[in-house]
Every structure is written in C-alpha cells, then in structure tokens.
C-alpha positions in Angstrom: -5.3 -2.5 -2.5 -4.7 1.2 -3.0 -7.5 3.5 -3.7 -5.4 5.1 -6.5 -7.0 2.3 -8.5 -10.0 4.5 -9.1 -10.4 6.0 -12.6 -10.5 9.7 -13.4 -10.1 12.0 -10.3 -6.7 12.2 -8.7 -7.0 12.7 -5.0 -5.4 15.5 -3.0 -2.9 13.8 -0.6 -1.2 14.6 2.6 1.3 12.5 4.4 3.0 12.7 7.7 5.3 10.9 10.0 4.7 9.6 13.5 7.0 7.4 15.5 5.4 4.5 17.4 7.9 3.2 19.9 8.4 -0.5 20.2 10.6 -1.6 23.1 13.8 -3.6 22.5 13.6 -7.4 22.8 17.0 -7.7 24.2 19.1 -5.0 25.8 22.3 -4.4 27.7 22.4 -2.0 30.6 19.1 -0.5 31.7 19.9 2.8 30.2 20.7 1.3 26.8 17.6 0.9 24.6 16.3 1.2 21.1 12.9 2.0 19.6 11.6 1.2 16.1 8.7 2.5 14.0 7.5 1.9 10.5 5.6 4.5 8.5 4.6 5.2 4.9 4.7 9.0 4.7 4.5 9.0 0.9 1.3 6.9 0.5 -1.6 8.9 -1.0 -3.9 10.0 1.8 -1.9 8.4 4.6 -2.7 9.8 8.1 0.4 10.5 10.1 2.3 8.1 7.9 -0.2 5.2 8.4 -3.1 3.7 6.4 -5.8 2.2 8.5 -3.2 1.9 11.2 -0.6 0.2 9.0 2.5 1.1 7.1 1.9 0.2 3.5 3.6 0.9 0.2 2.5 0.4 -3.4 4.4 -2.2 -5.4 6.8 -0.6 -7.8 4.9 2.7 -7.7 8.0 5.0 -7.9 5.9 8.1 -8.6 6.4 10.4 -5.6 8.1 7.4 -3.8 4.8 5.6 -3.1 6.8 2.4 -3.0 8.9 3.6 -0.1 8.4 3.3 3.7 10.5 4.7 6.5 12.0 2.6 9.4 13.2 4.9 12.2 13.7 5.2 15.9 16.0 6.3 18.7 18.8 4.8 20.7 19.5 5.8 24.3 22.7 5.1 26.2 24.7 4.7 23.0 28.3 5.7 22.5 29.5 7.7 19.5 30.5 5.3 16.8 27.8 2.7 17.6 26.3 1.2 14.5 22.6 0.6 13.8 21.9 -2.1 11.2 18.6 -2.8 9.4 17.5 -6.4 9.1 14.5 -7.8 7.3 12.3 -10.9 7.1 10.1 -10.9 4.0 6.8 -12.9 3.8 7.6 -16.6 3.4 11.0 -16.4 5.0 11.8 -17.9 8.4 14.6 -15.7 9.7 15.9 -12.1 9.6 18.8 -11.3 7.3 20.9 -8.1 6.9 19.8 -5.6 4.3 23.3 -4.0 4.2 21.9 -0.7 5.4 23.6 0.9 8.4 23.8 4.2 10.3 26.7 5.2 12.5 25.6 7.2 15.6 27.5 10.4 16.4 26.0 13.2 18.4 22.3 12.3 17.7 20.8 9.0 18.9 18.4 8.6 16.0 18.4 6.5 12.9 16.2 6.3 9.7 16.2 3.9 6.8 14.2 3.8 3.6 12.6 0.4 2.8 11.1 -0.7 -0.5 9.6 -4.2 0.1 8.0 -6.3 -2.6 5.8 -8.3 -0.1 4.9 -7.8 3.5 8.2 -7.6 5.4 9.1 -7.5 9.0 12.0 -5.2 10.0 14.2 -4.9 13.1 17.4 -3.1 13.9 20.5 -4.2 15.8 22.9 -1.9 17.6 26.6 -2.9 17.8 29.8 -1.6 19.2 33.1 -2.4 17.6 31.4 -5.2 15.7 29.9 -6.8 18.8 26.1 -7.0 19.0 24.7 -5.1 22.0 21.0 -4.6 21.3 18.2 -5.9 19.1 14.9 -3.9 18.7 11.4 -5.1 18.5 9.8 -5.7 15.0 7.7 -3.6 12.7 5.9 -4.7 9.5 5.6 -2.8 6.2 2.8 -4.2 4.0 2.6 -4.0 0.2 -0.4 -3.1 -2.0 -0.5 -4.2 -5.6 0.0 -1.5 -8.1 -2.3 -0.7 -11.0 -2.6 1.2 -14.2 -5.1 2.2 -16.9 -5.0 2.4 -20.7 -7.1 2.6 -23.9 -10.2 4.1 -22.4 -13.3 4.3 -24.7 -16.7 6.0 -24.3 -19.7 5.6 -26.5 -22.8 7.6 -25.6 -26.4 8.1 -26.8 -28.9 10.7 -25.4 -29.8 8.3 -22.6 -26.8 6.2 -21.8 -23.0 5.7 -22.1 -20.8 2.7 -22.3 -17.4 3.3 -20.7 -14.5 0.8 -20.9 -10.8 0.7 -20.3 -7.9 -1.6 -19.9 -7.0 -2.2 -16.3 -3.6 -3.6 -15.2 -2.5 -5.1 -11.9 1.2 -5.0 -11.0 2.4 -7.5 -8.5 5.4 -9.7 -7.4 5.6 -13.0 -9.4 5.3 -14.9 -6.1 1.7 -13.6 -5.6 0.5 -14.1 -9.2 -1.2 -17.5 -8.7 -3.1 -16.3 -5.7 -4.2 -13.0 -7.1 -5.2 -14.1 -10.6 -7.8 -16.4 -9.2 -9.6 -13.6 -7.3 -12.9 -12.1 -8.2 -12.6 -8.5 -9.4 -15.3 -6.2 -7.9 -16.3 -3.1 -10.0 -17.6 0.1 -8.4 -19.1 3.3 -9.7 -20.0 6.7 -8.3 -22.3 9.0 -10.3 -23.4 12.6 -9.8 -25.1 15.2 -11.9 -23.5 18.6 -11.3 -20.1 19.8 -12.4 -19.6 21.3 -8.9 -20.7 18.1 -7.1 -18.7 15.1 -5.8 -19.6 11.6 -4.9 -20.2 10.4 -1.3 -20.3 6.7 -2.1 -19.1 4.2 -4.6 -21.6 1.4 -5.3 -21.0 -2.1 -6.4 -22.1 -2.2 -10.0 -24.6 -4.9 -11.0 -24.1 -4.1 -14.7 -20.3 -3.7 -15.0 -18.3 -6.5 -16.6 -14.7 -7.6 -16.3 -13.0 -9.7 -18.9 -11.2 -12.9 -17.9 -7.8 -12.0 -16.6 -5.0 -12.1 -19.2 -1.4 -12.8 -18.2 0.9 -10.1 -19.6 3.8 -11.7 -17.6 4.3 -13.2 -14.2 4.1 -9.7 -12.6 1.2 -8.2 -14.6 -2.5 -9.0 -15.1 -4.7 -7.3 -17.7 -8.5 -6.9 -17.6 -10.9 -5.0 -19.7 -13.6 -3.3 -17.6 -16.9 -2.1 -19.0 -19.4 0.1 -17.2 -22.9 1.1 -18.3 -24.1 4.6 -17.3 -27.8 5.8 -17.6 -27.8 9.5 -18.2 -30.1 11.9 -16.4 -31.0 15.1 -18.3 -28.3 14.1 -20.7 -25.5 14.8 -18.3 -23.6 12.6 -15.9 -20.3 12.6 -14.1 -18.8 9.4 -12.8 -15.8 7.7 -11.3 -15.0 4.0 -11.2 -12.6 1.7 -9.5 -12.0 -2.0 -9.1 -10.7 -4.1 -6.2 -10.0 -7.6 -5.0 -10.2 -8.9 -1.5 -6.9 -9.0 0.4 -5.5 -12.3 1.5 -2.2 -11.2 3.0 -1.6 -14.4 4.9 -1.5 -16.4 1.7 0.7 -14.3 -0.5 2.1 -11.3 1.5 0.1 -8.8 -0.6 -2.4 -6.3 0.9 -3.3 -5.5 4.5 -4.4 -7.9 7.2 -8.2 -8.3 7.6 -11.1 -7.0 5.5 -11.1 -3.4 4.1 -14.5 -3.0 2.4 -13.8 -4.6 -1.0 -16.9 -6.6 -1.9 -19.3 -4.5 0.2 -22.4 -3.0 -1.5 -21.1 0.5 -1.1 -17.8 2.1 -0.1 -17.2 5.6 1.1 -15.7 8.0 -1.5 -13.2 9.2 1.2 -11.8 5.7 1.9 -8.0 5.7 1.5 -7.6 1.9 1.1 -9.9 -0.8 -0.1 -9.0 -4.5 -0.1 
C-alpha cells in the first residue's frame, strides 16, 4: 500500500518517466516492430516512474493524478495512418479486450496512453493498417494500491504522555473487499525530540490499538487507530502510519511479493509498504 498512508508529514515527491522496451510478440516484416512500457510518473516518490521496480497507481486517488499510469512506446517501420490500439486484461479476466483508446501514427512513431485501472491490469497494444491487424506488442502490468484517508483526529496529553487517535479509511474496489477486510492492520510510529529533527525509522507499535474494521460500504473500510506516546522532557514529535500485507495474487490489489509491512521497523524513506 502507498506510504501516503502515514499521518502528519506530507512527503516531497519527484516523479519521472522511463521507457522499458518490451519486444513485440508477433510482427510482420523484420523492420516492423513495437515496444511497450508502463510507468506511474505521478506516484508520490516514484523513481523514474517506477516504485520498487513496478508501475503502480493509487485507487481513486485523483489528487495530482495519483490514480493514473502511462502506457507508451515506439513503432518502427510503420506507415502514416497506422493505428495503435490499447488493450487490457484486468485481474481475474482471461483475455485482452479493447479499451477504445487509439492513436493514429503520422510523422512520429510514438504513442502514449493514460490508464486508470482499479485492480492489477495487463496492457498490450496492437498496430493495424486499414483495419487489418499487423502487429501485437508484449505486455506490461500496472498494479493498484488501495487508497486511504484520515478524519477526526484527537489528542489528549499529560505532562508525561499523550494519547493520539484518528479515524482511518481504506478505499478499495468492491471485488477486493472480502480479502482485505480480513487482514491484520499493522500500526507503526516514529518519534523524535527536536523540531529540526526527522525520523529514520518507523517502529511496529506494541501499544497501538486498531478497532475492528467497520464496513462503510463495499468500497470503504473504517478503523479507529489509537497510539500511546511517552513524552521526554515534555516534548515529542511523531508520525504514524498503518499497513496490511499485500496479497496481489488473491485480489489484484497491491504489489507482488513482500514490501516490509509487518516487519519490526521500516525505513522512514520507504516509498511503498505492503
């Protein structure tokens, strides 16, 4: 899941775009070829448009187009008027279908499409001349992280401690609800003691508590998270976040593999945790 789930400090972000060529699966003449790449240049903290080596978007996070990926590539040996069509195969489907998005090649043999998947989705392009299919690219996958939001924060402090709580919401496609609502929610906290400082690590909290998940609707889960902070010299600074372990193969949400969630500590510079 996205590290924008952490509470308090917004991260400075920088995105880019890099094309990773994937050769065509089927081609006409030897000089006729097409490449395809998938990137997520708008994702907070993405490096050259990728997160841990993957293209990933945040579900329904329209702010700064965090929910959008870019599918792009080049065509060589094409003729002016050739049409590039984008096809997709979302998680759970067995075949590619047309998205309805096309680019007509003229003097430049490049194409670019914006994709906004709801679950992990494979993409490919087809190149045609006069309606006749000439060429099909390889495939690229765009992964999807659940979205999140916060509300109704509350803080109560004494001279030696603070209790900090807030409502935490997970936004996800309805198809992933049953899998995600059963997951354990891990709560992390980072603390430091100077206004000019910053945390190096987030530590799995032994004292934090999460309420039972409440169903807002089939695309939204609500928790109440509570953290206990022991003050040093009467002053503390802290950041918190929560995560669940990814299980992309079951519901098409998150990234493949393990991405630190559940570990005893997580680097404060980690872009993605799941």
